[in-house]
PQR file of N, CA, C, O and H, with PARSE charges and radii, in Angstrom:
ATOM      1  N   MET A   1     127.014 105.522  77.989 -0.4000 1.5000
ATOM      2  CA  MET A   1     125.639 105.625  78.567 -0.0000 2.0000
ATOM      3  C   MET A   1     124.374 104.931  77.234  0.5500 1.7000
ATOM      4  O   MET A   1     124.244 105.335  76.079 -0.5500 1.4000
ATOM      5  N   LEU A   2     123.700 103.944  77.847 -0.4000 1.5000
ATOM      6  CA  LEU A   2     122.604 103.711  77.261 -0.0000 2.0000
ATOM      7  C   LEU A   2     121.138 104.491  77.246  0.5500 1.7000
ATOM      8  O   LEU A   2     120.408 104.477  78.237 -0.5500 1.4000
ATOM      9  H   LEU A   2     123.806 103.616  78.786  0.4000 1.0000
ATOM     10  N   VAL A   3     120.858 105.035  76.262 -0.4000 1.5000
ATOM     11  CA  VAL A   3     119.611 106.369  76.504 -0.0000 2.0000
ATOM     12  C   VAL A   3     118.360 105.751  76.034  0.5500 1.7000
ATOM     13  O   VAL A   3     118.452 105.359  74.871 -0.5500 1.4000
ATOM     14  H   VAL A   3     121.451 105.046  75.457  0.4000 1.0000
ATOM     15  N   LEU A   4     116.943 105.498  76.726 -0.4000 1.5000
ATOM     16  CA  LEU A   4     116.203 104.739  76.247 -0.0000 2.0000
ATOM     17  C   LEU A   4     115.008 105.551  76.226  0.5500 1.7000
ATOM     18  O   LEU A   4     114.910 106.581  76.893 -0.5500 1.4000
ATOM     19  H   LEU A   4     116.868 105.817  77.670  0.4000 1.0000
ATOM     20  N   SER A   5     114.014 105.065  75.402 -0.4000 1.5000
ATOM     21  CA  SER A   5     112.618 106.274  75.881 -0.0000 2.0000
ATOM     22  C   SER A   5     111.621 105.042  75.846  0.5500 1.7000
ATOM     23  O   SER A   5     111.606 103.955  75.269 -0.5500 1.4000
ATOM     24  H   SER A   5     114.093 104.228  74.860  0.4000 1.0000
ATOM     25  N   ARG A   6     110.744 105.761  76.790 -0.4000 1.5000
ATOM     26  CA  ARG A   6     109.654 105.028  77.543 -0.0000 2.0000
ATOM     27  C   ARG A   6     108.413 105.686  77.596  0.5500 1.7000
ATOM     28  O   ARG A   6     108.529 106.866  77.928 -0.5500 1.4000
ATOM     29  H   ARG A   6     110.757 106.644  77.259  0.4000 1.0000
ATOM     30  N   LYS A   7     107.491 105.386  77.421 -0.4000 1.5000
ATOM     31  CA  LYS A   7     106.220 106.213  77.956 -0.0000 2.0000
ATOM     32  C   LYS A   7     105.599 105.594  79.199  0.5500 1.7000
ATOM     33  O   LYS A   7     105.906 104.502  79.678 -0.5500 1.4000
ATOM     34  H   LYS A   7     107.397 104.428  77.151  0.4000 1.0000
ATOM     35  N   GLN A   8     104.565 106.553  79.712 -0.4000 1.5000
ATOM     36  CA  GLN A   8     103.895 105.919  80.976 -0.0000 2.0000
ATOM     37  C   GLN A   8     103.488 104.474  80.964  0.5500 1.7000
ATOM     38  O   GLN A   8     103.080 103.871  79.971 -0.5500 1.4000
ATOM     39  H   GLN A   8     104.315 107.439  79.323  0.4000 1.0000
ATOM     40  N   SER A   9     103.639 103.986  82.163 -0.4000 1.5000
ATOM     41  CA  SER A   9     103.620 102.339  82.021 -0.0000 2.0000
ATOM     42  C   SER A   9     104.453 101.512  81.821  0.5500 1.7000
ATOM     43  O   SER A   9     104.507 100.442  82.428 -0.5500 1.4000
ATOM     44  H   SER A   9     103.971 104.476  82.969  0.4000 1.0000
ATOM     45  N   GLN A  10     105.340 101.927  80.817 -0.4000 1.5000
ATOM     46  CA  GLN A  10     106.401 101.035  80.498 -0.0000 2.0000
ATOM     47  C   GLN A  10     107.313 100.880  81.236  0.5500 1.7000
ATOM     48  O   GLN A  10     107.492 101.705  82.132 -0.5500 1.4000
ATOM     49  H   GLN A  10     105.295 102.796  80.324  0.4000 1.0000
ATOM     50  N   ARG A  11     108.327  99.567  81.055 -0.4000 1.5000
ATOM     51  CA  ARG A  11     109.341  99.429  82.021 -0.0000 2.0000
ATOM     52  C   ARG A  11     110.627  99.237  81.463  0.5500 1.7000
ATOM     53  O   ARG A  11     110.803  99.206  80.245 -0.5500 1.4000
ATOM     54  H   ARG A  11     108.181  98.898  80.327  0.4000 1.0000
ATOM     55  N   ILE A  12     111.486  99.114  82.248 -0.4000 1.5000
ATOM     56  CA  ILE A  12     112.525  98.645  81.764 -0.0000 2.0000
ATOM     57  C   ILE A  12     113.234  97.784  82.615  0.5500 1.7000
ATOM     58  O   ILE A  12     113.057  98.058  83.803 -0.5500 1.4000
ATOM     59  H   ILE A  12     111.343  99.140  83.238  0.4000 1.0000
ATOM     60  N   ARG A  13     114.029  96.766  82.385 -0.4000 1.5000
ATOM     61  CA  ARG A  13     114.624  95.483  83.182 -0.0000 2.0000
ATOM     62  C   ARG A  13     115.806  95.596  83.353  0.5500 1.7000
ATOM     63  O   ARG A  13     116.412  96.101  82.408 -0.5500 1.4000
ATOM     64  H   ARG A  13     114.173  96.544  81.421  0.4000 1.0000
ATOM     65  N   LEU A  14     116.619  95.197  84.575 -0.4000 1.5000
ATOM     66  CA  LEU A  14     118.037  95.280  84.771 -0.0000 2.0000
ATOM     67  C   LEU A  14     118.455  94.326  85.491  0.5500 1.7000
ATOM     68  O   LEU A  14     118.650  94.292  86.706 -0.5500 1.4000
ATOM     69  H   LEU A  14     116.127  94.787  85.342  0.4000 1.0000
ATOM     70  N   GLY A  15     118.659  93.139  84.296 -0.4000 1.5000
ATOM     71  CA  GLY A  15     118.992  92.022  84.678 -0.0000 2.0000
ATOM     72  C   GLY A  15     117.748  91.315  85.006  0.5500 1.7000
ATOM     73  O   GLY A  15     116.718  91.394  84.336 -0.5500 1.4000
ATOM     74  H   GLY A  15     118.501  93.166  83.309  0.4000 1.0000
ATOM     75  N   ASP A  16     117.933  90.462  86.317 -0.4000 1.5000
ATOM     76  CA  ASP A  16     116.671  89.192  86.715 -0.0000 2.0000
ATOM     77  C   ASP A  16     115.962  90.038  87.645  0.5500 1.7000
ATOM     78  O   ASP A  16     114.742  89.950  87.505 -0.5500 1.4000
ATOM     79  H   ASP A  16     118.769  90.398  86.862  0.4000 1.0000
ATOM     80  N   SER A  17     116.356  90.861  88.584 -0.4000 1.5000
ATOM     81  CA  SER A  17     115.881  91.498  89.624 -0.0000 2.0000
ATOM     82  C   SER A  17     115.127  93.107  89.786  0.5500 1.7000
ATOM     83  O   SER A  17     114.280  93.475  90.600 -0.5500 1.4000
ATOM     84  H   SER A  17     117.347  90.933  88.698  0.4000 1.0000
ATOM     85  N   ILE A  18     115.716  93.774  88.815 -0.4000 1.5000
ATOM     86  CA  ILE A  18     115.500  95.112  89.037 -0.0000 2.0000
ATOM     87  C   ILE A  18     114.435  95.546  87.992  0.5500 1.7000
ATOM     88  O   ILE A  18     114.544  95.241  86.805 -0.5500 1.4000
ATOM     89  H   ILE A  18     116.404  93.476  88.154  0.4000 1.0000
ATOM     90  N   VAL A  19     113.537  96.178  88.425 -0.4000 1.5000
ATOM     91  CA  VAL A  19     112.443  96.555  87.102 -0.0000 2.0000
ATOM     92  C   VAL A  19     111.920  97.984  87.207  0.5500 1.7000
ATOM     93  O   VAL A  19     111.080  98.133  88.095 -0.5500 1.4000
ATOM     94  H   VAL A  19     113.449  96.426  89.390  0.4000 1.0000
ATOM     95  N   ILE A  20     112.244  99.109  86.467 -0.4000 1.5000
ATOM     96  CA  ILE A  20     112.161 100.288  86.516 -0.0000 2.0000
ATOM     97  C   ILE A  20     110.703 100.347  85.719  0.5500 1.7000
ATOM     98  O   ILE A  20     110.491  99.725  84.678 -0.5500 1.4000
ATOM     99  H   ILE A  20     112.926  98.988  85.746  0.4000 1.0000
ATOM    100  N   THR A  21     109.893 101.062  86.275 -0.4000 1.5000
ATOM    101  CA  THR A  21     108.423 101.547  85.647 -0.0000 2.0000
ATOM    102  C   THR A  21     108.455 103.139  85.564  0.5500 1.7000
ATOM    103  O   THR A  21     108.879 103.782  86.524 -0.5500 1.4000
ATOM    104  H   THR A  21     110.065 101.567  87.121  0.4000 1.0000
ATOM    105  N   VAL A  22     108.037 103.721  84.492 -0.4000 1.5000
ATOM    106  CA  VAL A  22     107.631 104.903  84.203 -0.0000 2.0000
ATOM    107  C   VAL A  22     106.230 104.959  84.866  0.5500 1.7000
ATOM    108  O   VAL A  22     105.255 104.495  84.275 -0.5500 1.4000
ATOM    109  H   VAL A  22     107.692 103.198  83.712  0.4000 1.0000
ATOM    110  N   VAL A  23     106.149 105.406  85.834 -0.4000 1.5000
ATOM    111  CA  VAL A  23     104.715 105.599  86.764 -0.0000 2.0000
ATOM    112  C   VAL A  23     103.924 106.911  86.082  0.5500 1.7000
ATOM    113  O   VAL A  23     102.758 106.742  85.727 -0.5500 1.4000
ATOM    114  H   VAL A  23     106.941 105.783  86.314  0.4000 1.0000
ATOM    115  N   ARG A  24     104.433 107.956  85.937 -0.4000 1.5000
ATOM    116  CA  ARG A  24     103.993 109.098  85.473 -0.0000 2.0000
ATOM    117  C   ARG A  24     104.847 110.246  84.724  0.5500 1.7000
ATOM    118  O   ARG A  24     106.015 110.458  85.046 -0.5500 1.4000
ATOM    119  H   ARG A  24     105.380 108.093  86.226  0.4000 1.0000
ATOM    120  N   VAL A  25     104.293 110.866  83.857 -0.4000 1.5000
ATOM    121  CA  VAL A  25     105.223 112.127  83.021 -0.0000 2.0000
ATOM    122  C   VAL A  25     103.961 113.028  83.090  0.5500 1.7000
ATOM    123  O   VAL A  25     102.783 112.891  82.761 -0.5500 1.4000
ATOM    124  H   VAL A  25     103.343 110.694  83.595  0.4000 1.0000
ATOM    125  N   ALA A  26     104.818 114.154  83.742 -0.4000 1.5000
ATOM    126  CA  ALA A  26     104.065 115.527  83.600 -0.0000 2.0000
ATOM    127  C   ALA A  26     105.315 116.605  83.375  0.5500 1.7000
ATOM    128  O   ALA A  26     106.486 116.575  83.754 -0.5500 1.4000
ATOM    129  H   ALA A  26     105.775 114.265  84.010  0.4000 1.0000
ATOM    130  N   GLY A  27     104.515 117.626  82.549 -0.4000 1.5000
ATOM    131  CA  GLY A  27     105.908 118.430  82.206 -0.0000 2.0000
ATOM    132  C   GLY A  27     106.979 117.924  81.901  0.5500 1.7000
ATOM    133  O   GLY A  27     107.084 117.087  81.005 -0.5500 1.4000
ATOM    134  H   GLY A  27     103.564 117.651  82.241  0.4000 1.0000
ATOM    135  N   ASP A  28     108.051 118.401  82.679 -0.4000 1.5000
ATOM    136  CA  ASP A  28     109.668 118.293  82.487 -0.0000 2.0000
ATOM    137  C   ASP A  28     109.911 117.513  83.765  0.5500 1.7000
ATOM    138  O   ASP A  28     111.015 117.455  84.305 -0.5500 1.4000
ATOM    139  H   ASP A  28     107.966 119.081  83.407  0.4000 1.0000
ATOM    140  N   LYS A  29     108.552 116.772  84.327 -0.4000 1.5000
ATOM    141  CA  LYS A  29     109.110 115.520  85.486 -0.0000 2.0000
ATOM    142  C   LYS A  29     108.391 114.332  85.145  0.5500 1.7000
ATOM    143  O   LYS A  29     107.244 114.308  84.698 -0.5500 1.4000
ATOM    144  H   LYS A  29     107.655 116.819  83.888  0.4000 1.0000
ATOM    145  N   VAL A  30     109.355 113.042  85.453 -0.4000 1.5000
ATOM    146  CA  VAL A  30     109.110 111.997  85.324 -0.0000 2.0000
ATOM    147  C   VAL A  30     108.988 111.173  86.818  0.5500 1.7000
ATOM    148  O   VAL A  30     109.885 111.369  87.638 -0.5500 1.4000
ATOM    149  H   VAL A  30     110.286 113.062  85.816  0.4000 1.0000
ATOM    150  N   ARG A  31     108.042 110.394  87.106 -0.4000 1.5000
ATOM    151  CA  ARG A  31     108.197 109.746  88.092 -0.0000 2.0000
ATOM    152  C   ARG A  31     108.189 108.226  87.754  0.5500 1.7000
ATOM    153  O   ARG A  31     107.571 107.647  86.860 -0.5500 1.4000
ATOM    154  H   ARG A  31     107.313 110.235  86.440  0.4000 1.0000
ATOM    155  N   LEU A  32     108.960 107.771  88.617 -0.4000 1.5000
ATOM    156  CA  LEU A  32     109.590 106.240  88.482 -0.0000 2.0000
ATOM    157  C   LEU A  32     109.443 105.373  89.433  0.5500 1.7000
ATOM    158  O   LEU A  32     109.630 105.732  90.596 -0.5500 1.4000
ATOM    159  H   LEU A  32     109.462 108.240  89.343  0.4000 1.0000
ATOM    160  N   GLY A  33     109.064 104.003  89.119 -0.4000 1.5000
ATOM    161  CA  GLY A  33     108.596 103.438  90.291 -0.0000 2.0000
ATOM    162  C   GLY A  33     109.915 102.187  89.841  0.5500 1.7000
ATOM    163  O   GLY A  33     110.206 101.703  88.747 -0.5500 1.4000
ATOM    164  H   GLY A  33     108.913 103.711  88.175  0.4000 1.0000
ATOM    165  N   ILE A  34     110.512 101.962  91.267 -0.4000 1.5000
ATOM    166  CA  ILE A  34     112.009 101.165  91.225 -0.0000 2.0000
ATOM    167  C   ILE A  34     111.437  99.834  91.913  0.5500 1.7000
ATOM    168  O   ILE A  34     110.889 100.051  92.993 -0.5500 1.4000
ATOM    169  H   ILE A  34     110.275 102.355  92.156  0.4000 1.0000
ATOM    170  N   ASP A  35     111.457  98.693  91.552 -0.4000 1.5000
ATOM    171  CA  ASP A  35     111.624  97.391  92.158 -0.0000 2.0000
ATOM    172  C   ASP A  35     112.888  96.616  91.998  0.5500 1.7000
ATOM    173  O   ASP A  35     113.352  96.180  90.944 -0.5500 1.4000
ATOM    174  H   ASP A  35     111.902  98.517  90.674  0.4000 1.0000
ATOM    175  N   ALA A  36     113.438  96.498  93.361 -0.4000 1.5000
ATOM    176  CA  ALA A  36     114.741  95.969  93.644 -0.0000 2.0000
ATOM    177  C   ALA A  36     114.698  95.189  94.656  0.5500 1.7000
ATOM    178  O   ALA A  36     113.689  95.227  95.361 -0.5500 1.4000
ATOM    179  H   ALA A  36     113.061  96.853  94.216  0.4000 1.0000
ATOM    180  N   PRO A  37     115.751  94.307  94.975 -0.5600 1.5000
ATOM    181  CA  PRO A  37     115.835  93.541  96.189  0.2800 2.0000
ATOM    182  C   PRO A  37     115.845  94.390  97.314  0.5500 1.7000
ATOM    183  O   PRO A  37     116.009  95.578  97.038 -0.5500 1.4000
ATOM    184  N   ARG A  38     115.687  94.049  98.753 -0.4000 1.5000
ATOM    185  CA  ARG A  38     115.305  94.982  99.701 -0.0000 2.0000
ATOM    186  C   ARG A  38     117.107  95.349 100.495  0.5500 1.7000
ATOM    187  O   ARG A  38     117.372  96.007 101.501 -0.5500 1.4000
ATOM    188  H   ARG A  38     115.554  93.084  98.977  0.4000 1.0000
ATOM    189  N   ASP A  39     117.992  94.648  99.587 -0.4000 1.5000
ATOM    190  CA  ASP A  39     119.217  94.808 100.206 -0.0000 2.0000
ATOM    191  C   ASP A  39     120.135  95.443  99.304  0.5500 1.7000
ATOM    192  O   ASP A  39     121.345  95.607  99.467 -0.5500 1.4000
ATOM    193  H   ASP A  39     117.777  94.114  98.770  0.4000 1.0000
ATOM    194  N   MET A  40     119.287  95.840  98.160 -0.4000 1.5000
ATOM    195  CA  MET A  40     119.983  96.982  97.291 -0.0000 2.0000
ATOM    196  C   MET A  40     119.622  98.466  97.816  0.5500 1.7000
ATOM    197  O   MET A  40     118.455  98.792  98.033 -0.5500 1.4000
ATOM    198  H   MET A  40     118.305  95.706  98.028  0.4000 1.0000
ATOM    199  N   LEU A  41     120.700  99.327  98.002 -0.4000 1.5000
ATOM    200  CA  LEU A  41     120.290 100.923  98.110 -0.0000 2.0000
ATOM    201  C   LEU A  41     119.673 101.331  96.697  0.5500 1.7000
ATOM    202  O   LEU A  41     120.098 100.883  95.632 -0.5500 1.4000
ATOM    203  H   LEU A  41     121.648  99.062  97.826  0.4000 1.0000
ATOM    204  N   VAL A  42     118.802 102.079  96.796 -0.4000 1.5000
ATOM    205  CA  VAL A  42     118.304 102.856  95.885 -0.0000 2.0000
ATOM    206  C   VAL A  42     118.289 104.302  96.507  0.5500 1.7000
ATOM    207  O   VAL A  42     117.617 104.670  97.471 -0.5500 1.4000
ATOM    208  H   VAL A  42     118.457 102.443  97.662  0.4000 1.0000
ATOM    209  N   LEU A  43     119.256 105.117  95.681 -0.4000 1.5000
ATOM    210  CA  LEU A  43     119.372 106.439  96.175 -0.0000 2.0000
ATOM    211  C   LEU A  43     119.636 107.628  94.931  0.5500 1.7000
ATOM    212  O   LEU A  43     120.316 107.522  93.910 -0.5500 1.4000
ATOM    213  H   LEU A  43     119.802 104.818  94.898  0.4000 1.0000
ATOM    214  N   ARG A  44     118.988 108.557  95.333 -0.4000 1.5000
ATOM    215  CA  ARG A  44     119.079 109.773  94.277 -0.0000 2.0000
ATOM    216  C   ARG A  44     120.192 110.258  93.603  0.5500 1.7000
ATOM    217  O   ARG A  44     120.502 111.180  94.358 -0.5500 1.4000
ATOM    218  H   ARG A  44     118.435 108.643  96.162  0.4000 1.0000
ATOM    219  N   ASP A  45     120.930 110.273  92.790 -0.4000 1.5000
ATOM    220  CA  ASP A  45     122.049 110.819  92.521 -0.0000 2.0000
ATOM    221  C   ASP A  45     122.494 111.952  93.330  0.5500 1.7000
ATOM    222  O   ASP A  45     123.638 111.712  93.716 -0.5500 1.4000
ATOM    223  H   ASP A  45     120.678 109.524  92.177  0.4000 1.0000
ATOM    224  N   GLU A  46     121.948 113.436  93.882 -0.4000 1.5000
ATOM    225  CA  GLU A  46     122.468 114.202  94.790 -0.0000 2.0000
ATOM    226  C   GLU A  46     122.465 114.109  95.752  0.5500 1.7000
ATOM    227  O   GLU A  46     122.944 114.953  96.510 -0.5500 1.4000
ATOM    228  H   GLU A  46     121.019 113.631  93.568  0.4000 1.0000
ATOM    229  N   LEU A  47     121.880 112.955  96.143 -0.4000 1.5000
ATOM    230  CA  LEU A  47     122.065 112.565  97.967 -0.0000 2.0000
ATOM    231  C   LEU A  47     123.342 111.892  98.002  0.5500 1.7000
ATOM    232  O   LEU A  47     123.908 111.875  99.095 -0.5500 1.4000
ATOM    233  H   LEU A  47     121.491 112.270  95.527  0.4000 1.0000
ATOM    234  N   GLU A  48     123.982 111.261  96.890 -0.4000 1.5000
ATOM    235  CA  GLU A  48     125.245 110.425  96.818 -0.0000 2.0000
ATOM    236  C   GLU A  48     126.481 111.357  96.961  0.5500 1.7000
ATOM    237  O   GLU A  48     126.799 112.108  96.039 -0.5500 1.4000
ATOM    238  H   GLU A  48     123.522 111.275  96.002  0.4000 1.0000
ATOM    239  N   PRO A  49     127.170 111.300  98.120 -0.5600 1.5000
ATOM    240  CA  PRO A  49     128.576 112.060  98.197  0.2800 2.0000
ATOM    241  C   PRO A  49     129.428 111.496  97.252  0.5500 1.7000
ATOM    242  O   PRO A  49     129.879 110.351  97.284 -0.5500 1.4000
ATOM    243  N   HIS A  50     129.668 112.515  96.246 -0.4000 1.5000
ATOM    244  CA  HIS A  50     130.881 112.511  95.342 -0.0000 2.0000
ATOM    245  C   HIS A  50     132.119 113.116  95.500  0.5500 1.7000
ATOM    246  O   HIS A  50     132.265 114.300  95.804 -0.5500 1.4000
ATOM    247  H   HIS A  50     129.302 113.446  96.219  0.4000 1.0000
ATOM    248  N   ALA A  51     133.388 111.986  95.214 -0.4000 1.5000
ATOM    249  CA  ALA A  51     134.462 112.838  95.396 -0.0000 2.0000
ATOM    250  C   ALA A  51     134.752 113.993  94.726  0.5500 1.7000
ATOM    251  O   ALA A  51     134.523 114.201  93.534 -0.5500 1.4000
ATOM    252  H   ALA A  51     133.270 111.024  94.968  0.4000 1.0000
ATOM    253  N   GLY A  52     135.425 114.986  95.760 -0.4000 1.5000
ATOM    254  CA  GLY A  52     135.830 116.113  95.157 -0.0000 2.0000
ATOM    255  C   GLY A  52     134.777 117.308  95.553  0.5500 1.7000
ATOM    256  O   GLY A  52     135.180 118.469  95.616 -0.5500 1.4000
ATOM    257  H   GLY A  52     135.611 114.818  96.728  0.4000 1.0000
ATOM    258  N   ASP A  53     133.398 116.967  95.820 -0.4000 1.5000
ATOM    259  CA  ASP A  53     132.748 118.095  95.834 -0.0000 2.0000
ATOM    260  C   ASP A  53     132.618 118.655  97.443  0.5500 1.7000
ATOM    261  O   ASP A  53     131.697 119.270  97.980 -0.5500 1.4000
ATOM    262  H   ASP A  53     133.070 116.024  95.769  0.4000 1.0000
ATOM    263  N   ALA A  54     133.647 118.284  97.869 -0.4000 1.5000
ATOM    264  CA  ALA A  54     133.810 118.892  99.569 -0.0000 2.0000
ATOM    265  C   ALA A  54     133.692 120.300  99.257  0.5500 1.7000
ATOM    266  O   ALA A  54     134.278 120.601  98.217 -0.5500 1.4000
ATOM    267  H   ALA A  54     134.396 117.785  97.432  0.4000 1.0000
ATOM    268  N   GLY A  55     133.070 121.313  99.890 -0.4000 1.5000
ATOM    269  CA  GLY A  55     133.066 122.449 100.096 -0.0000 2.0000
ATOM    270  C   GLY A  55     132.283 123.228  98.931  0.5500 1.7000
ATOM    271  O   GLY A  55     132.329 124.457  98.887 -0.5500 1.4000
ATOM    272  H   GLY A  55     132.594 121.068 100.735  0.4000 1.0000
ATOM    273  N   GLU A  56     131.631 122.549  98.078 -0.4000 1.5000
ATOM    274  CA  GLU A  56     130.913 123.295  96.795 -0.0000 2.0000
ATOM    275  C   GLU A  56     129.326 122.864  97.240  0.5500 1.7000
ATOM    276  O   GLU A  56     128.781 121.816  97.588 -0.5500 1.4000
ATOM    277  H   GLU A  56     131.594 121.550  98.113  0.4000 1.0000
ATOM    278  N   ALA A  57     129.004 123.924  97.081 -0.4000 1.5000
ATOM    279  CA  ALA A  57     127.330 123.662  97.585 -0.0000 2.0000
ATOM    280  C   ALA A  57     126.203 124.121  96.509  0.5500 1.7000
ATOM    281  O   ALA A  57     126.112 125.238  96.000 -0.5500 1.4000
ATOM    282  H   ALA A  57     129.447 124.775  96.798  0.4000 1.0000
ATOM    283  N   GLU A  58     125.242 122.833  96.248 -0.4000 1.5000
ATOM    284  CA  GLU A  58     124.693 123.082  95.034 -0.0000 2.0000
ATOM    285  C   GLU A  58     123.155 123.234  95.519  0.5500 1.7000
ATOM    286  O   GLU A  58     122.771 122.778  96.596 -0.5500 1.4000
ATOM    287  H   GLU A  58     125.316 121.925  96.661  0.4000 1.0000
ATOM    288  N   GLU A  59     122.384 123.867  94.684 -0.4000 1.5000
ATOM    289  CA  GLU A  59     120.947 123.881  94.712 -0.0000 2.0000
ATOM    290  C   GLU A  59     120.066 122.719  94.426  0.5500 1.7000
ATOM    291  O   GLU A  59     120.205 122.345  93.262 -0.5500 1.4000
ATOM    292  H   GLU A  59     122.696 124.238  93.809  0.4000 1.0000
ATOM    293  N   PHE A  60     119.162 121.990  95.140 -0.4000 1.5000
ATOM    294  CA  PHE A  60     118.465 121.222  94.189 -0.0000 2.0000
ATOM    295  C   PHE A  60     117.089 121.165  95.367  0.5500 1.7000
ATOM    296  O   PHE A  60     116.921 121.664  96.480 -0.5500 1.4000
ATOM    297  H   PHE A  60     119.049 122.293  96.086  0.4000 1.0000
ATOM    298  N   GLU A  61     116.320 120.357  94.539 -0.4000 1.5000
ATOM    299  CA  GLU A  61     115.202 120.067  95.419 -0.0000 2.0000
ATOM    300  C   GLU A  61     115.055 119.037  96.625  0.5500 1.7000
ATOM    301  O   GLU A  61     115.466 117.926  96.290 -0.5500 1.4000
ATOM    302  H   GLU A  61     116.457 119.952  93.635  0.4000 1.0000
ATOM    303  N   ILE A  62     114.607 119.090  97.871 -0.4000 1.5000
ATOM    304  CA  ILE A  62     114.708 118.471  98.508 -0.0000 2.0000
ATOM    305  C   ILE A  62     113.395 117.407  98.724  0.5500 1.7000
ATOM    306  O   ILE A  62     112.218 117.759  98.805 -0.5500 1.4000
ATOM    307  H   ILE A  62     114.273 119.992  98.143  0.4000 1.0000
ATOM    308  N   GLY A  63     113.827 116.240  98.784 -0.4000 1.5000
ATOM    309  CA  GLY A  63     112.527 115.473  98.705 -0.0000 2.0000
ATOM    310  C   GLY A  63     112.829 113.963  99.597  0.5500 1.7000
ATOM    311  O   GLY A  63     113.908 113.897 100.187 -0.5500 1.4000
ATOM    312  H   GLY A  63     114.783 115.954  98.718  0.4000 1.0000
ATOM    313  N   PRO A  64     112.082 113.031  99.664 -0.5600 1.5000
ATOM    314  CA  PRO A  64     112.199 111.803 100.594  0.2800 2.0000
ATOM    315  C   PRO A  64     113.580 111.256 100.094  0.5500 1.7000
ATOM    316  O   PRO A  64     113.747 111.245  98.874 -0.5500 1.4000
ATOM    317  N   PRO A  65     114.347 110.910 100.710 -0.5600 1.5000
ATOM    318  CA  PRO A  65     115.697 109.962 100.607  0.2800 2.0000
ATOM    319  C   PRO A  65     115.471 108.887 100.113  0.5500 1.7000
ATOM    320  O   PRO A  65     116.094 108.463  99.140 -0.5500 1.4000
ATOM    321  N   ILE A  66     114.265 108.076 100.874 -0.4000 1.5000
ATOM    322  CA  ILE A  66     114.526 106.441 100.551 -0.0000 2.0000
ATOM    323  C   ILE A  66     112.907 106.546 100.620  0.5500 1.7000
ATOM    324  O   ILE A  66     112.147 107.063 101.438 -0.5500 1.4000
ATOM    325  H   ILE A  66     113.759 108.420 101.665  0.4000 1.0000
ATOM    326  N   LEU A  67     112.695 105.792  99.338 -0.4000 1.5000
ATOM    327  CA  LEU A  67     111.519 105.507  98.638 -0.0000 2.0000
ATOM    328  C   LEU A  67     110.718 104.408  99.657  0.5500 1.7000
ATOM    329  O   LEU A  67     111.434 103.727 100.391 -0.5500 1.4000
ATOM    330  H   LEU A  67     113.313 105.373  98.673  0.4000 1.0000
ATOM    331  N   SER A  68     109.382 104.241  99.709 -0.4000 1.5000
ATOM    332  CA  SER A  68     108.897 103.292 100.232 -0.0000 2.0000
ATOM    333  C   SER A  68     108.228 102.085  99.401  0.5500 1.7000
ATOM    334  O   SER A  68     107.499 102.222  98.418 -0.5500 1.4000
ATOM    335  H   SER A  68     108.800 104.795  99.113  0.4000 1.0000
ATOM    336  N   ARG A  69     108.723 100.581 100.143 -0.4000 1.5000
ATOM    337  CA  ARG A  69     108.808  99.492  99.464 -0.0000 2.0000
ATOM    338  C   ARG A  69     107.011  99.201  99.352  0.5500 1.7000
ATOM    339  O   ARG A  69     106.258  99.621 100.231 -0.5500 1.4000
ATOM    340  H   ARG A  69     109.315 100.470 100.941  0.4000 1.0000
ATOM    341  N   THR A  70     106.527  98.457  98.184 -0.4000 1.5000
ATOM    342  CA  THR A  70     105.293  98.367  98.199 -0.0000 2.0000
ATOM    343  C   THR A  70     105.156  96.695  98.226  0.5500 1.7000
ATOM    344  O   THR A  70     104.039  96.190  98.333 -0.5500 1.4000
ATOM    345  H   THR A  70     107.139  98.116  97.470  0.4000 1.0000
ATOM    346  N   ALA A  71     106.281  95.924  98.130 -0.4000 1.5000
ATOM    347  CA  ALA A  71     106.370  94.451  98.338 -0.0000 2.0000
ATOM    348  C   ALA A  71     106.810  94.223  99.695  0.5500 1.7000
ATOM    349  O   ALA A  71     106.961  93.074 100.111 -0.5500 1.4000
ATOM    350  H   ALA A  71     107.188  96.334  98.043  0.4000 1.0000
TER
END
């Protein structure tokens, strides 16, 4: 795993078509903006079904599963 440090408003580029921007840092939370092609699914990890997790309940904060696109 590559681990990068970024400050607010700084970006990370993945290939030619994906840009991740640190929108806001507040306490222990980071808000990210993700620019990606419309046909690419962008999903928080806890919403992705994982093999072997059937029947195991986890507690996590519920939020909007799909982010609105600005373009």
